[in-house]
N, C-alpha and C positions, 0 to 999 in steps of 0.2 A: 142879870136881866138882859142886858144888851151884849151882843157878841161883838168882839173887836174885829175890825176889818183886817184883811190880809196884809195890807201895807203897814199896819201897826206892828204886826209880828216881825216884819222884815226890817223895821226901823232900827232896832238895836244892832242887827247885823250890819246895816249900813253904817251905824255910828261906830261900831267896832272897827270896820274897815277904814273909816275916816281917821280914827285914832291911830291905827297902825300906820296909815299913810303919813299922818302928821309927825309920828315918832321918827320917821326916816329923815335924815339930814343929808340932802344931796350935796355933792361937792361942787356942782356947777348948775347953771341955769338949764342946760340941755337935759341933765338928769331929772330935774324937777318936772320939766314938761313931759318926759317919758313916763314918770310915775303917775302924774295926773291922768294921762291917757289910759294907762293900765287900770287905774281905779274906776274910771268911767266904763271901760269894757267889762270889768268884773261885776259892777252893779247892774248893767244891762243884762248880762247873762243870768244873774240871780233872779231878776224880775221875770225873764222869759221862762226859767225853770218853774217858778212859782205859778205863773199864769197857765201853763200847759197842764191839762188834767191827765192824771195817771190812767193808763189803759189797763183793764183787767187782764190777767194772764190768760192766754189762749189755751184751750183744752188740747190734750195730745191727739185726739181723734180728728181734729179739724184740719184736714189736708188742704182744702181749698184755700183757707186763710194763709197757710204756710206758703202755698204756691204763689199766692198774690204778693206776699211779702218778699219772697225770693225774686220774683219778676221785677218788683219795684227796686230792690237793692241792686239787681243786675243792671237795670237801666241806669241807675245813678252811677254805678261803678264804670259802665262803658263811657258815660259822659265824663266821669273823672279821668278815665284813661286817655281821653283826647287831650286833656289839659295837664297831663302828668309832667310833661317837659316844662311847661310854664311854671307850675307850682314848685318844681325843684329849683328853678332859677330864683324865684321869689324867696324861698327858704334860705338859700345861700346868702342873698342880700341881707335878710333879717339877722342871720347869725353874725355877719360882719358888723352890723349896727350894734348888736348886743355886746359883742366883744369890746367895742369902743366905749359903750356906756358904762360898763362895769359889771359886778356880780348881779345876777337876776334875783328878783324877789320870789316869794312863794307863789304869787299869781302867775308870774312868767313861767314857773315850773309847770303849773297846771296847764298853761297854754301849750307848752312844748309837748306834754304828754298827749294832749288832744290832737295836736298836729301830727305827731307820730302815728297815732291811730288812723287818722285820715289818710296819711301817706301809705300806710299798709293796705288800707281799703282800695286806694287808687291802684297800687301794684297788683292786688288780686284781680281787680276789674280789668286791667290791661292784659293779665295772663289769660283770663277767660275769653277776652276778645280775640287774642291770638289763636287760642284753641278752636274757637268757632270758625275763624278764617281758614285754618288748616283743614277742618272737616269739609267746608264748602269746596276747597280746592280738590280734595280727594273725590268728592262727588262729581265735580266737573271733569276730572281726568278719566273717570270710568267711561269707556266708549259706549255709544248707543247700541251697537250691535253685539254687546255682551249678553243680550237677552238669549241669544242662541247659545246652547251649552258648549263650552270648550271641551270639557269632560265632566264627569260626575263630581269629582272632588272640587274643581274650580267653581262649579255651579253652586254647590252647597256653601262653600266659603264665601262667595260673593253675596248669596242671599243672607247668610248670617250677618255679614258686615253691614249690608244695607239695612236690615231690620234693627241692628244695634244703633246704627247711625241715626235712623229716623226716630227711635225711641229717645235717644239722647237729645236730639233737637227738640222734640215735643216736650220733654221734661228736663229743662235746664237746671243744673245744680251748681253751687259754688265750688264743689270739690272737683279736682281734676280726675279724669278717668284713669284708673290704675292699669287697665289692659290696653295695649297698643293695637291699632287696627291692622289687619293682615295686609301683606304686600300686594298692591294692585298693579295690574299690567297697564302700561301706556299703550297708545294706539299703535305705535311703531312696533313694540314688542309683541302685541297680539297678532299683527300682520305677519311678522317673522315666524311666529309659532304656527300659524296656519300654513305658511309656505313649507315649513319643515314637515308638517303632517302630510301635505299633498305629495311631497317628494318621497316620503317613506311609502306611501300607498302606491305610487307609480313606479317604484324602484323595481319591483318584480313583475310588472305587467309587460307583455310583449309590445314593442313599439309598432303602432299602426298608423298609417297616414290618415289625415283628417277626412279624406274623401272616402267613397265607398270602397269596400274590399274588392280587389281585382278578381275577375272571373278565372276559373281554372285554365281556360284556353289562353287568356292573355298572359297568365303566369308561365305557362309552358313556352309561349313565344319569347317571354323575357329571358327565361333560363337558356334557351337554345340561341346562340349567337347567329346573326344573319350572315349568310355566306357572301363573301365579297364578290362584286361583279367582275367579270373578266376585263371590262374596260378600265376599271381602277387598277387592276394588276398590270395591264399593259402600259398604262400611263406611268406607273411607278417604275416599271422596268426600263421604259424609255428614258425617264429622268435619270435613273441610276446609270444607265449606259452613257448618256451624254456627259454626266459628271465625271465618270471614269475616263471617257475619251478626252475630256478637257484636261484632266490631270496628266494623262499620258502625253498629250501634245505639249503641255508645259514642260514636262521632263525632257522630251526630245528637243524642244527649242533651246533649253539651257545647255544640253549636250552639244548641239550644233554650234551654238554661239561660242562655247568654250573652244571647240575645234578651230573655228575661224580665227580666233584671236591668238591661239597658241601655236599655230603653224603657218607656213608660207602660203601664198595665194595659189601656187601650183597644186598643193595638196588639197585645198578647198575645191579647186576646179575638178579634180578627179573624183572627190566625194560626191559632188552634185551630178557629175556625169553618170556615175554608177547608180545613184538613187535620185531621179528627177523630182520625186515627190518631197524629198527632204528640203529642197529649196523653197517649194511652195509652203511647206509647214514653217520653215524658218521665217519666211517673209510675213506670214500671217501672225506669228508670235511677235515679230518686231513691230508690226503696225499696232498691235494691241498695247504694246508698251509706250509707243510714241503718242498714242491718242491721249494719254494721261497728261501730257505736257501742256502748258498753257499756250505755247506757240511752237509750231514745227519749223525747223530751220530751212526746209526746202521752200516754204512759203516766203520766208524772209529773203532768200536768194532770188527767187522769182520776182519779187517786188523791186529789188535793186536792178535786175537786168531789164525790167520794163522801162526804166528811166534811161537806158542806153539805146543806141541805134539798133534797129531790127536787122541790119545787114551783118552784124557780128555773128561769126560762127562759133558755136558752143559745143564743147565735148563734156558729157556727163559721165564721170568715172564711178561706177556703182549706182546705176540709175534706178534699179528696182522695177517699179511699175510705170516708169516714164512719166512721173507726175510733173517734173520740171518741163519736159518737152510739151506737155499739154497745157502749161500755164503761160508760155511766152510765144511770141511770134518768130523768134529767131530759129535758124536751122540748127538742130541739135543732133549730135552723134551720141547714141546711147550704148554704153558698154557695161556688161555684167557677167557674172559667172554662170548664170542660167537665164532663160528667157521666160518672162511673163507677158510679153507684148511683142507683136511682130516687128516693132521698130528697134528692138534690142539686138545688139551684136554680141554673141557669146564669145568671150575671150578672157585671157588673163590680163588684168589691168596693168601689169608690168610690161606687156607687149601688145599694144593696140594696133589695129591695121590702118594707121594714118601716116601720111607723109610728113617729113620734117617741116616745121614752121608753116602749118596749114590751118591753124585755128586761132581765134582771137581770145577765147575765154575757156579755161579749164576749171571744172567744178568737182570737188570732193566733199560730198554731203554725207557725213557719218559713214564713210567708206574707207578710211585709213585703217584697215584691219590687217591682221597678220603680222608677221615678224619682218617683212621686207618693205617697210614704208618708204625707205630711201629709193627703192626701185620705182615706186609709183611716182614720186616727185621728179625723179630724173626723166621718166617717160613723159611727164607733163611738160618739162622744160624742153624736151626734144620737139614735141608737136606744136608748141606755142610759138607764135610770131614774136619778134623782138618788140618789147613793150607790151606784150600780152598780159592778160589779167588771170591770176590764179586765186580762186575763192575756196576757202577751207572752212567747214563747219564740223565741230567735233564735240563729244560729250565733255563737260567741264571736269568731271571726276578723273579723267584719264591723265590730266596734266599735273605732274609734280612741280615743275618749274616752267612757267610760260616763257620766261626770258631765254632760257637755254634752248627751248624749242624754236623760238624765232631766230636765234643765232645760228642754229643748225640749218634752218631753211635758207637763210641768206647765203650760206656757204655753197648752196647748190645752184646759185645764179639767180636769186630773187631779192627783191627789196620790199620791206614792209610798208604798205600804204596806210592801212587802218586796221584797228582791232576793236572788238566789242566784247567786253568781259562782264557786261551788266546782267546778262541772263543767268538764271540760277541753274539751268539744265545744260546749256551748250555755249561754246565760245565761237565767235566769227572772226576770221582773219582775211585780209585782202593783200595780195602780193603782186608785184610787177616784175616781169622778166627783165633782167639786166644783161644776161649773157649766159654762156655755158657754165657748168659747175666749176668752181675754183679749187676743188680738192679732187684727188684721185679716187678711183673706185675702192682702193684698199684702206682708205682713211676711215676710221670709226667716228661716227657722230652720235655721242651719247644722248643728245637732246631729242633725237627722233625715237627713242624707246619710250613709248606711251604705255600706261597701265591698261590691262585688258578690262573691257566693260563686261563684267559678269553679273548675272541676275540671280538673286537669292530665291530659294524656294519659299513660297507664301502660302 
């Protein structure tokens, strides 16, 4: 007559569970507490299963219901995938607790089976989420300008892949796609391919300027070279002529300089008498060389003589262009092998037309040339007054031993007053006449043999 309630049917099940739980004899209080908790969990699950009505099996033709179920399960699985890491840590802690508590009961076995099923579902959900992320990345990597066809094959492949990707996204399934998507080009690869295509196209094209094509008249003018003007030809010829003349003058200067240092003064005098232009050429080349020096020795000698009385008579041996005579107020006798100035007396410096002991200062500025230097110094001793001043300036590279040179000069009746060896190009010496030479004319003085000042070809 009366139907028994549902809880009445479940009562014996609960009683059986209670008897089983009472039959267990835990070894410690912690095990008893764990058993009681498991019993409570089991009873709650049994009540939930009884209270939930069973759903009728869905027909095979109902695709919409299946799709809804799949979408629901997918959402749950994606949520579970987010907490996959946390669930794994909780399971490890629970395993450690069970190992401490002892052998698990039948209820605990059922719980483990259910947890394993849940864990598998979580892993499946995480795999599906990763696949969806990969598909979205592939869609983002496809460049926007791929709409223009790279070529027929690439266009068909990209369309097929896009259609398959959209269909997969609209109809999600739990199964992983068996076919892999085709290889898609990145933006950089697509640009490189376009560049290569353009290069292949332009490879066989004739190179044309970006501007308009030249007219035939301008092309003919470009082909025919413009005739050089006569002015340019004349300027080039003049420049070449001047360069060759300069080289020739340099060669002749080196030759004359070598002749002056390698022979006596009498031979040099005959050379310049036969060729008066040779002396002009030599003097021009000598001035070009001296201009490169930081200080010319003639200027230094003129500065020293300005500090002395203007009444002193000076004799310039090898005066050149009479620069010393133009720089001081003293009366100057100018002697040289050839004349470049009306004040110059042409003569051999070993025999000047002056009386004995008639001058106060004798100057040899870069003029101790030739092989008879002793004759020059003896002539200076002859024309100098007692106590007269002898000033010598010579190129520093000519002296092998300055001390031997000074010793040889003193034997010719002079005394060293001062010497200046600080300049890198020339040395300066001041001597005072003490008397006639102390050695005979046949005595050899090796200190008076100076090295020739030869200029190298540049």
